[in-house]
Legacy VTK file of the C-alpha trace (Angstrom):
# vtk DataFile Version 3.0
C-alpha trace
ASCII
DATASET POLYDATA
POINTS 108 float
-21.287 -12.428 16.462
-20.282 -10.933 12.966
-16.526 -11.609 11.945
-15.048 -8.070 11.545
-12.052 -6.411 10.214
-10.382 -3.577 11.731
-8.709 -0.772 9.478
-6.755 1.489 11.005
-8.096 5.094 11.034
-5.664 6.663 8.983
-6.030 4.045 6.027
-8.218 4.745 3.370
-11.522 2.094 3.444
-11.371 -0.263 0.776
-14.025 0.224 -2.332
-14.948 -3.230 -3.221
-15.713 -6.153 -0.875
-14.484 -9.906 -0.761
-16.331 -12.096 -2.973
-17.581 -9.279 -5.236
-17.930 -9.968 -8.847
-15.783 -7.565 -11.240
-14.979 -7.419 -14.909
-11.967 -9.366 -14.125
-13.340 -11.929 -11.647
-14.319 -12.584 -8.149
-12.238 -10.696 -5.326
-10.678 -12.935 -2.956
-8.619 -10.703 -1.038
-7.099 -7.465 -0.516
-3.933 -5.831 1.056
-2.934 -2.249 1.713
0.433 -0.369 0.751
0.454 2.548 3.305
2.062 5.714 2.071
5.620 6.191 3.159
6.461 2.358 2.798
9.013 1.057 0.393
6.092 -1.045 -1.351
4.092 2.399 -1.491
6.842 4.480 -3.054
7.551 1.413 -5.725
3.946 0.762 -7.055
1.921 3.468 -5.323
-0.058 3.629 -2.166
-3.471 2.298 -1.363
-5.396 -0.848 -1.861
-4.615 -4.020 -3.867
-7.003 -6.750 -4.899
-6.383 -10.695 -5.414
-8.967 -11.675 -8.359
-9.782 -15.260 -9.451
-10.876 -14.684 -13.190
-13.120 -17.844 -13.298
-14.676 -19.929 -10.266
-12.815 -22.725 -11.074
-9.543 -21.267 -11.985
-6.168 -21.822 -10.461
-4.832 -18.431 -11.390
-5.071 -15.533 -9.278
-4.454 -11.903 -10.389
-3.778 -8.612 -8.615
-5.107 -5.156 -9.416
-4.671 -1.655 -7.940
-8.019 -0.299 -6.876
-8.245 1.823 -9.854
-7.867 -0.667 -12.263
-11.096 -2.661 -10.994
-14.114 -2.204 -12.944
-17.411 -3.281 -11.724
-20.056 -5.397 -13.562
-23.087 -3.508 -14.736
-26.427 -4.526 -12.796
-27.296 -6.654 -16.201
-24.169 -8.446 -16.507
-24.260 -9.306 -12.656
-27.774 -10.545 -13.025
-26.666 -12.543 -16.332
-23.693 -14.072 -14.427
-25.800 -15.026 -11.178
-28.661 -16.278 -13.439
-26.274 -18.556 -15.477
-24.803 -19.976 -12.183
-27.887 -20.622 -10.489
-28.898 -22.515 -14.035
-25.632 -24.294 -13.924
-26.562 -25.513 -10.244
-29.879 -26.527 -10.822
-28.571 -28.927 -13.380
-26.388 -30.374 -11.415
-29.139 -30.858 -8.755
-31.101 -32.721 -11.447
-27.976 -35.193 -12.559
-27.594 -35.700 -9.089
-31.265 -36.854 -8.243
-31.254 -39.130 -10.889
-27.928 -40.744 -9.773
-29.468 -41.226 -6.027
-33.085 -42.312 -7.875
-30.718 -45.122 -9.874
-29.365 -45.970 -6.605
-32.378 -46.595 -4.715
-34.378 -47.937 -7.109
-36.600 -44.599 -7.800
-36.957 -43.509 -4.307
-35.359 -40.701 -3.346
-36.339 -40.645 0.234
-33.343 -42.646 1.515
LINES 1 109
108 0 1 2 3 4 5 6 7 8 9 10 11 12 13 14 15 16 17 18 19 20 21 22 23 24 25 26 27 28 29 30 31 32 33 34 35 36 37 38 39 40 41 42 43 44 45 46 47 48 49 50 51 52 53 54 55 56 57 58 59 60 61 62 63 64 65 66 67 68 69 70 71 72 73 74 75 76 77 78 79 80 81 82 83 84 85 86 87 88 89 90 91 92 93 94 95 96 97 98 99 100 101 102 103 104 105 106 107
């Protein structure tokens, strides 16, 4: 069974998804200020998003939906490719460490 989130019918649907990459970071969460509430009157109604600027960051920034800019397809490709290369380098290092522990055999 797929996990689901139910959104009330009288709310707009969010434009962005969890874990989506943007110009300002990765979306970690979102919340809604319904019209007619104190928060919506103070800050404007609609969706707000919590973004982490970098994968290992301890910072979290909050943006209105209108403030979020998606990456271009080229930027997204470059980011993902760089992350893949980083993980591949880490795998090689771990394999070398494992081989050193086992005397060259990585079969365990």
